[in-house]
Biotite code that builds the C-alpha atoms (Angstrom):
import biotite.structure as struc

atoms = struc.array([
    struc.Atom([96.817, -40.614, 282.224], chain_id="A", res_id=1, res_name="UNK", atom_name="CA", element="C"),
    struc.Atom([95.096, -37.606, 283.818], chain_id="A", res_id=2, res_name="UNK", atom_name="CA", element="C"),
    struc.Atom([96.897, -35.535, 286.520], chain_id="A", res_id=3, res_name="UNK", atom_name="CA", element="C"),
    struc.Atom([100.129, -37.000, 287.710], chain_id="A", res_id=4, res_name="UNK", atom_name="CA", element="C"),
    struc.Atom([99.495, -39.581, 289.840], chain_id="A", res_id=5, res_name="UNK", atom_name="CA", element="C"),
    struc.Atom([95.942, -40.244, 289.254], chain_id="A", res_id=6, res_name="UNK", atom_name="CA", element="C"),
    struc.Atom([94.486, -43.231, 288.341], chain_id="A", res_id=7, res_name="UNK", atom_name="CA", element="C"),
    struc.Atom([93.465, -43.353, 284.810], chain_id="A", res_id=8, res_name="UNK", atom_name="CA", element="C"),
    struc.Atom([89.394, -43.505, 283.874], chain_id="A", res_id=9, res_name="UNK", atom_name="CA", element="C"),
    struc.Atom([87.698, -46.642, 283.367], chain_id="A", res_id=10, res_name="UNK", atom_name="CA", element="C"),
    struc.Atom([87.019, -45.600, 279.833], chain_id="A", res_id=11, res_name="UNK", atom_name="CA", element="C"),
    struc.Atom([90.995, -45.022, 279.365], chain_id="A", res_id=12, res_name="UNK", atom_name="CA", element="C"),
    struc.Atom([91.698, -48.675, 280.702], chain_id="A", res_id=13, res_name="UNK", atom_name="CA", element="C"),
    struc.Atom([89.623, -50.129, 278.052], chain_id="A", res_id=14, res_name="UNK", atom_name="CA", element="C"),
    struc.Atom([91.628, -48.373, 275.609], chain_id="A", res_id=15, res_name="UNK", atom_name="CA", element="C"),
    struc.Atom([95.171, -49.308, 277.051], chain_id="A", res_id=16, res_name="UNK", atom_name="CA", element="C"),
    struc.Atom([93.478, -52.955, 277.251], chain_id="A", res_id=17, res_name="UNK", atom_name="CA", element="C"),
    struc.Atom([92.572, -52.910, 273.688], chain_id="A", res_id=18, res_name="UNK", atom_name="CA", element="C"),
    struc.Atom([95.805, -51.753, 272.644], chain_id="A", res_id=19, res_name="UNK", atom_name="CA", element="C"),
    struc.Atom([97.645, -54.399, 274.805], chain_id="A", res_id=20, res_name="UNK", atom_name="CA", element="C"),
    struc.Atom([95.333, -56.986, 273.125], chain_id="A", res_id=21, res_name="UNK", atom_name="CA", element="C"),
    struc.Atom([95.991, -55.398, 269.743], chain_id="A", res_id=22, res_name="UNK", atom_name="CA", element="C"),
    struc.Atom([100.191, -56.441, 270.416], chain_id="A", res_id=23, res_name="UNK", atom_name="CA", element="C"),
    struc.Atom([99.313, -59.699, 272.104], chain_id="A", res_id=24, res_name="UNK", atom_name="CA", element="C"),
    struc.Atom([98.533, -60.892, 268.291], chain_id="A", res_id=25, res_name="UNK", atom_name="CA", element="C"),
    struc.Atom([101.990, -62.576, 267.241], chain_id="A", res_id=26, res_name="UNK", atom_name="CA", element="C"),
    struc.Atom([100.948, -62.482, 263.556], chain_id="A", res_id=27, res_name="UNK", atom_name="CA", element="C"),
    struc.Atom([100.283, -58.480, 263.886], chain_id="A", res_id=28, res_name="UNK", atom_name="CA", element="C"),
    struc.Atom([103.643, -58.569, 265.787], chain_id="A", res_id=29, res_name="UNK", atom_name="CA", element="C"),
    struc.Atom([105.387, -60.389, 262.981], chain_id="A", res_id=30, res_name="UNK", atom_name="CA", element="C"),
    struc.Atom([104.387, -57.856, 260.413], chain_id="A", res_id=31, res_name="UNK", atom_name="CA", element="C"),
    struc.Atom([105.261, -55.080, 262.635], chain_id="A", res_id=32, res_name="UNK", atom_name="CA", element="C"),
    struc.Atom([108.687, -56.308, 262.784], chain_id="A", res_id=33, res_name="UNK", atom_name="CA", element="C"),
    struc.Atom([109.001, -57.301, 259.351], chain_id="A", res_id=34, res_name="UNK", atom_name="CA", element="C"),
    struc.Atom([107.964, -53.573, 258.610], chain_id="A", res_id=35, res_name="UNK", atom_name="CA", element="C"),
    struc.Atom([110.512, -52.149, 260.541], chain_id="A", res_id=36, res_name="UNK", atom_name="CA", element="C"),
    struc.Atom([113.500, -54.556, 259.716], chain_id="A", res_id=37, res_name="UNK", atom_name="CA", element="C"),
    struc.Atom([112.601, -54.361, 256.024], chain_id="A", res_id=38, res_name="UNK", atom_name="CA", element="C"),
    struc.Atom([111.075, -50.613, 255.637], chain_id="A", res_id=39, res_name="UNK", atom_name="CA", element="C"),
    struc.Atom([108.302, -50.105, 253.251], chain_id="A", res_id=40, res_name="UNK", atom_name="CA", element="C"),
    struc.Atom([106.986, -53.111, 251.745], chain_id="A", res_id=41, res_name="UNK", atom_name="CA", element="C"),
    struc.Atom([103.477, -54.099, 249.608], chain_id="A", res_id=42, res_name="UNK", atom_name="CA", element="C"),
    struc.Atom([101.280, -57.034, 250.470], chain_id="A", res_id=43, res_name="UNK", atom_name="CA", element="C"),
    struc.Atom([103.205, -59.351, 248.184], chain_id="A", res_id=44, res_name="UNK", atom_name="CA", element="C"),
    struc.Atom([106.551, -58.549, 249.770], chain_id="A", res_id=45, res_name="UNK", atom_name="CA", element="C"),
    struc.Atom([104.585, -59.716, 253.046], chain_id="A", res_id=46, res_name="UNK", atom_name="CA", element="C"),
    struc.Atom([103.201, -62.672, 251.913], chain_id="A", res_id=47, res_name="UNK", atom_name="CA", element="C"),
    struc.Atom([106.443, -63.591, 250.861], chain_id="A", res_id=48, res_name="UNK", atom_name="CA", element="C"),
    struc.Atom([108.756, -62.770, 254.054], chain_id="A", res_id=49, res_name="UNK", atom_name="CA", element="C"),
    struc.Atom([106.186, -64.005, 256.286], chain_id="A", res_id=50, res_name="UNK", atom_name="CA", element="C"),
    struc.Atom([104.256, -66.727, 254.463], chain_id="A", res_id=51, res_name="UNK", atom_name="CA", element="C"),
    struc.Atom([100.712, -65.464, 255.533], chain_id="A", res_id=52, res_name="UNK", atom_name="CA", element="C"),
    struc.Atom([97.811, -65.502, 253.697], chain_id="A", res_id=53, res_name="UNK", atom_name="CA", element="C"),
    struc.Atom([96.978, -62.157, 251.598], chain_id="A", res_id=54, res_name="UNK", atom_name="CA", element="C"),
    struc.Atom([93.483, -62.102, 253.254], chain_id="A", res_id=55, res_name="UNK", atom_name="CA", element="C"),
    struc.Atom([95.201, -62.615, 256.709], chain_id="A", res_id=56, res_name="UNK", atom_name="CA", element="C"),
    struc.Atom([97.719, -59.985, 255.816], chain_id="A", res_id=57, res_name="UNK", atom_name="CA", element="C"),
    struc.Atom([95.358, -57.612, 255.071], chain_id="A", res_id=58, res_name="UNK", atom_name="CA", element="C"),
    struc.Atom([93.048, -57.833, 258.282], chain_id="A", res_id=59, res_name="UNK", atom_name="CA", element="C"),
    struc.Atom([96.044, -57.782, 260.587], chain_id="A", res_id=60, res_name="UNK", atom_name="CA", element="C"),
    struc.Atom([97.255, -54.820, 258.788], chain_id="A", res_id=61, res_name="UNK", atom_name="CA", element="C"),
    struc.Atom([93.858, -53.002, 259.088], chain_id="A", res_id=62, res_name="UNK", atom_name="CA", element="C"),
    struc.Atom([93.656, -53.534, 262.611], chain_id="A", res_id=63, res_name="UNK", atom_name="CA", element="C"),
    struc.Atom([97.460, -51.805, 263.008], chain_id="A", res_id=64, res_name="UNK", atom_name="CA", element="C"),
    struc.Atom([96.671, -49.342, 260.577], chain_id="A", res_id=65, res_name="UNK", atom_name="CA", element="C"),
    struc.Atom([93.344, -48.184, 262.391], chain_id="A", res_id=66, res_name="UNK", atom_name="CA", element="C"),
    struc.Atom([95.910, -48.176, 265.571], chain_id="A", res_id=67, res_name="UNK", atom_name="CA", element="C"),
    struc.Atom([98.225, -45.919, 264.278], chain_id="A", res_id=68, res_name="UNK", atom_name="CA", element="C"),
    struc.Atom([100.872, -48.441, 263.992], chain_id="A", res_id=69, res_name="UNK", atom_name="CA", element="C"),
    struc.Atom([101.285, -48.704, 260.158], chain_id="A", res_id=70, res_name="UNK", atom_name="CA", element="C"),
    struc.Atom([100.598, -45.972, 257.865], chain_id="A", res_id=71, res_name="UNK", atom_name="CA", element="C"),
    struc.Atom([100.407, -46.838, 254.027], chain_id="A", res_id=72, res_name="UNK", atom_name="CA", element="C"),
    struc.Atom([100.398, -45.193, 250.434], chain_id="A", res_id=73, res_name="UNK", atom_name="CA", element="C"),
    struc.Atom([99.159, -45.946, 247.398], chain_id="A", res_id=74, res_name="UNK", atom_name="CA", element="C"),
    struc.Atom([101.779, -46.592, 244.738], chain_id="A", res_id=75, res_name="UNK", atom_name="CA", element="C"),
    struc.Atom([100.025, -47.470, 241.187], chain_id="A", res_id=76, res_name="UNK", atom_name="CA", element="C"),
    struc.Atom([98.058, -50.105, 242.014], chain_id="A", res_id=77, res_name="UNK", atom_name="CA", element="C"),
    struc.Atom([99.964, -51.508, 244.967], chain_id="A", res_id=78, res_name="UNK", atom_name="CA", element="C"),
    struc.Atom([99.836, -50.241, 248.581], chain_id="A", res_id=79, res_name="UNK", atom_name="CA", element="C"),
    struc.Atom([103.149, -49.890, 250.389], chain_id="A", res_id=80, res_name="UNK", atom_name="CA", element="C"),
    struc.Atom([103.070, -50.111, 254.149], chain_id="A", res_id=81, res_name="UNK", atom_name="CA", element="C"),
    struc.Atom([105.569, -48.779, 256.774], chain_id="A", res_id=82, res_name="UNK", atom_name="CA", element="C"),
    struc.Atom([105.654, -48.703, 260.305], chain_id="A", res_id=83, res_name="UNK", atom_name="CA", element="C"),
    struc.Atom([105.310, -45.951, 262.327], chain_id="A", res_id=84, res_name="UNK", atom_name="CA", element="C"),
    struc.Atom([108.928, -46.191, 263.316], chain_id="A", res_id=85, res_name="UNK", atom_name="CA", element="C"),
    struc.Atom([109.169, -43.827, 266.446], chain_id="A", res_id=86, res_name="UNK", atom_name="CA", element="C"),
    struc.Atom([105.694, -45.573, 268.324], chain_id="A", res_id=87, res_name="UNK", atom_name="CA", element="C"),
    struc.Atom([107.363, -49.105, 266.752], chain_id="A", res_id=88, res_name="UNK", atom_name="CA", element="C"),
    struc.Atom([110.438, -48.183, 267.864], chain_id="A", res_id=89, res_name="UNK", atom_name="CA", element="C"),
    struc.Atom([109.635, -46.868, 271.434], chain_id="A", res_id=90, res_name="UNK", atom_name="CA", element="C"),
    struc.Atom([107.567, -49.940, 272.278], chain_id="A", res_id=91, res_name="UNK", atom_name="CA", element="C"),
    struc.Atom([110.193, -52.212, 270.865], chain_id="A", res_id=92, res_name="UNK", atom_name="CA", element="C"),
    struc.Atom([112.964, -50.773, 272.747], chain_id="A", res_id=93, res_name="UNK", atom_name="CA", element="C"),
    struc.Atom([110.629, -50.687, 276.425], chain_id="A", res_id=94, res_name="UNK", atom_name="CA", element="C"),
    struc.Atom([109.471, -54.119, 275.811], chain_id="A", res_id=95, res_name="UNK", atom_name="CA", element="C"),
    struc.Atom([113.523, -55.551, 275.013], chain_id="A", res_id=96, res_name="UNK", atom_name="CA", element="C"),
    struc.Atom([114.791, -53.515, 278.291], chain_id="A", res_id=97, res_name="UNK", atom_name="CA", element="C"),
    struc.Atom([112.037, -54.806, 280.483], chain_id="A", res_id=98, res_name="UNK", atom_name="CA", element="C"),
    struc.Atom([112.957, -58.605, 279.227], chain_id="A", res_id=99, res_name="UNK", atom_name="CA", element="C"),
    struc.Atom([116.677, -57.584, 279.681], chain_id="A", res_id=100, res_name="UNK", atom_name="CA", element="C"),
    struc.Atom([116.014, -56.533, 283.200], chain_id="A", res_id=101, res_name="UNK", atom_name="CA", element="C"),
    struc.Atom([113.987, -59.865, 284.340], chain_id="A", res_id=102, res_name="UNK", atom_name="CA", element="C"),
    struc.Atom([116.583, -62.023, 282.518], chain_id="A", res_id=103, res_name="UNK", atom_name="CA", element="C"),
    struc.Atom([119.294, -60.460, 284.396], chain_id="A", res_id=104, res_name="UNK", atom_name="CA", element="C"),
    struc.Atom([117.685, -60.854, 287.667], chain_id="A", res_id=105, res_name="UNK", atom_name="CA", element="C"),
    struc.Atom([116.488, -64.267, 287.266], chain_id="A", res_id=106, res_name="UNK", atom_name="CA", element="C"),
    struc.Atom([120.407, -64.798, 286.035], chain_id="A", res_id=107, res_name="UNK", atom_name="CA", element="C"),
    struc.Atom([121.363, -63.395, 289.433], chain_id="A", res_id=108, res_name="UNK", atom_name="CA", element="C"),
    struc.Atom([118.861, -65.235, 291.229], chain_id="A", res_id=109, res_name="UNK", atom_name="CA", element="C"),
    struc.Atom([119.793, -68.782, 289.965], chain_id="A", res_id=110, res_name="UNK", atom_name="CA", element="C"),
    struc.Atom([123.467, -67.688, 290.565], chain_id="A", res_id=111, res_name="UNK", atom_name="CA", element="C"),
    struc.Atom([123.571, -66.766, 294.405], chain_id="A", res_id=112, res_name="UNK", atom_name="CA", element="C"),
    struc.Atom([120.877, -69.853, 294.943], chain_id="A", res_id=113, res_name="UNK", atom_name="CA", element="C"),
])
């Protein structure tokens, strides 16, 4: 965002929207979680862990890579993928805390009613 309290520009709002659309795909979230949980993996390992096809994984990883959520490095003929741990951890923590708060609020409402 710009200055404290100012509205983001329409261009920045579009960037936000694209980022959240990227995260709204369950397959991409599963790949991020798998990399976060298991550490660095190649596509063959991700195929085995997720059951997704090679082309599907490659397409999803490409989108995550362009967004800066995963990185890759060559190891001979293999490409090893890893999650940007700080950003992925921050996002997961933020979402988990928000969901926990919402569920606790709902439980309190049910108990009071």
